[in-house]
C-alpha positions as semicolon CSV with decimal commas, in nm:
position;residue;x (nm);y (nm);z (nm)
1;M;-1,277;-1,583;3,336
2;K;-1,142;-1,441;3,011
3;S;-0,983;-1,099;2,988
4;I;-1,117;-0,856;2,729
5;G;-0,897;-0,753;2,440
6;K;-1,000;-0,446;2,243
7;I;-0,876;-0,312;1,908
8;D;-0,690;0,009;1,989
9;S;-0,531;0,073;1,649
10;M;-0,586;-0,051;1,293
11;N;-0,393;0,022;0,975
12;F;-0,549;-0,046;0,634
13;S;-0,376;-0,059;0,298
14;S;-0,512;-0,041;-0,057
15;E;-0,457;0,147;-0,380
16;D;-0,557;0,513;-0,356
17;I;-0,756;0,470;-0,037
18;E;-0,803;0,848;-0,021
19;N;-1,062;0,828;-0,301
20;I;-1,334;0,736;-0,050
21;F;-1,283;1,070;0,123
22;Y;-1,365;1,299;-0,171
23;S;-1,660;1,478;-0,015
24;D;-1,735;1,798;0,179
25;D;-1,689;1,605;0,506
26;Y;-1,314;1,568;0,456
27;I;-1,006;1,770;0,369
28;I;-0,682;1,599;0,261
29;E;-0,365;1,796;0,332
30;A;-0,040;1,689;0,164
31;V;0,267;1,727;0,386
32;K;0,514;1,514;0,189
33;S;0,467;1,475;-0,184
34;I;0,611;1,602;-0,513
35;G;0,705;1,964;-0,449
36;V;0,562;1,955;-0,094
37;F;0,749;1,904;0,234
38;K;0,593;2,028;0,559
39;P;0,725;1,798;0,834
40;H;0,617;2,038;1,110
41;R;0,252;1,983;1,015
42;W;0,291;1,607;1,060
43;S;0,466;1,647;1,394
44;K;0,195;1,883;1,517
45;A;-0,087;1,648;1,411
46;F;0,057;1,317;1,533
47;G;0,335;1,401;1,778
48;K;0,602;1,219;1,579
49;A;0,832;1,285;1,286
50;L;0,799;1,171;0,927
51;T;1,013;0,865;0,856
52;K;1,250;0,817;0,565
53;N;1,059;0,516;0,429
54;M;0,748;0,730;0,369
55;I;0,749;0,858;0,011
56;E;0,415;1,032;0,057
57;A;0,233;1,160;0,365
58;K;-0,104;1,330;0,395
59;I;-0,327;1,436;0,681
60;L;-0,697;1,351;0,659
61;H;-0,910;1,613;0,838
62;T;-1,271;1,524;0,917
63;S;-1,565;1,757;0,969
64;N;-1,577;1,673;1,342
65;G;-1,214;1,767;1,404
66;L;-1,033;1,433;1,372
67;T;-0,696;1,398;1,201
68;L;-0,586;1,065;1,051
69;A;-0,260;0,966;0,885
70;L;-0,247;0,868;0,518
71;K;0,089;0,725;0,413
72;R;0,260;0,565;0,117
73;Y;0,576;0,363;0,177
74;A;0,872;0,298;-0,052
75;V;0,825;-0,080;-0,027
76;S;0,467;-0,060;-0,161
77;K;0,446;0,254;-0,374
78;S;0,111;0,161;-0,531
79;K;-0,071;0,142;-0,196
80;Q;-0,177;0,396;0,062
81;T;-0,202;0,315;0,432
82;L;-0,475;0,467;0,650
83;E;-0,411;0,469;1,024
84;F;-0,675;0,462;1,298
85;A;-0,487;0,508;1,627
86;G;-0,633;0,551;1,976
87;L;-0,963;0,368;1,936
88;Q;-0,957;0,262;2,303
89;A;-0,848;0,582;2,471
90;Y;-1,049;0,726;2,758
91;N;-1,162;1,045;2,585
92;E;-1,411;1,192;2,337
93;K;-1,172;1,157;2,042
94;S;-1,174;0,779;2,083
95;K;-1,553;0,772;2,063
96;L;-1,547;0,980;1,744
97;L;-1,280;0,754;1,589
98;K;-1,489;0,443;1,655
99;E;-1,795;0,607;1,503
100;L;-1,598;0,703;1,192
101;L;-1,450;0,355;1,155
102;N;-1,792;0,196;1,182
103;E;-1,919;0,431;0,910
104;L;-1,630;0,353;0,675
105;I;-1,575;-0,018;0,732
106;A;-1,803;-0,128;0,446
107;Q;-1,601;0,083;0,200
108;L;-1,274;-0,049;0,343
109;K;-1,371;-0,419;0,350
110;H;-1,142;-0,516;0,062
111;S;-0,844;-0,327;0,205
112;Y;-0,563;-0,525;0,362
113;I;-0,480;-0,510;0,731
114;T;-0,120;-0,404;0,795
115;R;-0,143;-0,361;1,171
116;I;-0,377;-0,424;1,465
117;D;-0,303;-0,329;1,826
118;I;-0,493;-0,535;2,083
119;A;-0,520;-0,360;2,420
120;I;-0,582;-0,543;2,749
121;D;-0,638;-0,309;3,044
122;F;-0,566;-0,400;3,406
123;K;-0,701;-0,207;3,702
124;G;-0,392;-0,140;3,906
125;K;-0,096;-0,333;3,766
126;V;-0,052;-0,610;3,511
127;S;-0,037;-0,925;3,722
128;N;0,297;-1,083;3,816
129;K;0,175;-1,408;3,661
130;V;0,144;-1,239;3,321
131;I;0,482;-1,063;3,356
132;K;0,647;-1,393;3,446
133;A;0,495;-1,564;3,140
134;L;0,612;-1,281;2,913
135;C;0,965;-1,310;3,048
136;N;0,990;-1,687;2,990
137;D;1,163;-1,632;2,656
138;R;1,168;-1,252;2,634
139;E;1,357;-0,974;2,800
140;A;1,200;-0,655;2,931
141;F;1,348;-0,315;2,863
142;K;1,201;0,024;2,941
143;Y;1,192;0,327;2,717
144;G;1,014;0,628;2,864
145;N;0,673;0,526;2,998
146;T;0,672;0,195;2,806
147;T;0,820;-0,149;2,881
148;Y;0,888;-0,369;2,577
149;Y;0,919;-0,748;2,580
150;K;1,149;-0,883;2,310
151;T;1,345;-1,197;2,236
152;K;1,722;-1,176;2,195
153;K;1,685;-1,229;1,819
154;E;1,439;-0,942;1,772
155;K;1,661;-0,657;1,890
156;K;1,469;-0,339;1,805
157;S;1,232;-0,460;1,534
158;N;0,994;-0,744;1,457
159;A;0,790;-0,754;1,136
160;S;0,529;-0,984;1,292
161;I;0,451;-0,887;1,654
162;D;0,550;-0,645;1,931
163;I;0,451;-0,669;2,299
164;K;0,453;-0,372;2,535
165;K;0,317;-0,248;2,867
166;Y;0,263;0,107;2,986
167;D;0,095;0,320;3,250
168;K;-0,234;0,418;3,088
169;S;-0,346;0,630;3,381
170;K;-0,032;0,843;3,351
171;K;-0,062;0,875;2,973
172;E;-0,423;0,996;2,991
173;N;-0,416;1,162;3,334
174;L;-0,677;0,928;3,479
175;S;-0,783;0,953;3,844
176;Y;-0,726;0,579;3,903
177;E;-0,440;0,338;3,841
178;L;-0,455;0,152;3,510
179;E;-0,190;-0,041;3,317
180;R;-0,227;-0,151;2,957
181;L;-0,074;-0,460;2,796
182;E;-0,064;-0,425;2,420
183;F;-0,001;-0,680;2,147
184;V;0,090;-0,518;1,816
185;F;0,019;-0,755;1,527
186;K;0,180;-0,647;1,199
187;G;0,142;-0,722;0,830
188;Q;0,357;-1,034;0,819
189;Y;0,148;-1,187;1,096
190;F;-0,172;-1,159;0,891
191;K;-0,031;-1,248;0,548
192;K;-0,266;-1,047;0,323
193;L;-0,576;-1,050;0,540
194;Q;-0,863;-0,833;0,417
195;I;-1,088;-0,645;0,659
196;K;-1,392;-0,848;0,554
197;D;-1,215;-1,160;0,691
198;L;-1,086;-1,003;1,014
199;K;-1,299;-1,214;1,249
200;K;-1,123;-1,523;1,114
201;A;-0,798;-1,388;1,262
202;F;-0,937;-1,331;1,612
203;K;-0,881;-1,691;1,723
204;K;-0,524;-1,684;1,595
205;M;-0,448;-1,362;1,786
206;E;-0,613;-1,498;2,102
207;K;-0,396;-1,810;2,083
208;T;-0,082;-1,598;2,036
209;I;-0,166;-1,389;2,344
210;K;-0,227;-1,710;2,540
211;K;0,106;-1,851;2,424
212;F;0,315;-1,549;2,520
213;A;0,129;-1,406;2,821
214;G;-0,065;-1,703;2,956
215;L;-0,385;-1,500;2,925
216;E;-0,722;-1,628;2,812
217;V;-0,852;-1,338;2,606
218;K;-1,170;-1,262;2,416
219;I;-1,112;-1,002;2,144
220;M;-1,410;-0,771;2,102
221;S;-1,516;-0,676;1,751
222;F;-1,676;-0,361;1,615
223;K;-2,048;-0,371;1,548
224;S;-1,991;-0,319;1,175
225;L;-1,748;-0,609;1,129
């Protein structure tokens, strides 16, 4: 029986992606731009600091109370990156995020995918069989609530893929035990993949998960893809 993999986060990149949000349903707040620097607003919205490689940062506010990150990086100054994070959380915000993504996907179809997080949830603990497979050529190290699995060559960063495990029940204060295994696929993994072609990458990601974790996984799509 195959495990279910769900898209928990997606980052999209294209030129001036904010143009699709010029309507009464959205407000765009600049926090890092020419003559503007409000790092406390970013930290309050997303729980993390602005990074040095961001040359522009904006917060997208929606009419139903969502906040999304809009970023421009030094390595690709002509493109903006829109971040959908927490699509598979166990709360109302996750439901609203999925609804918004489904509404926008047609307008984003020619944007490039720069990151996808595939979440695989386990009732109780991630099985020892999976942990053993992950540790065949990777080492586990824990930082806070999260355990990362990295090869000796990777050190702290990998431009293609990250693998991590964490206690989802603790993170979201659930009444039952739940661990999440997450595969973070980054831009170099996809090599200029547009959203309209995302389904073509599902098989590749499923094979990668099988290779590293020994798991047969079926990645679930969104209804609008």
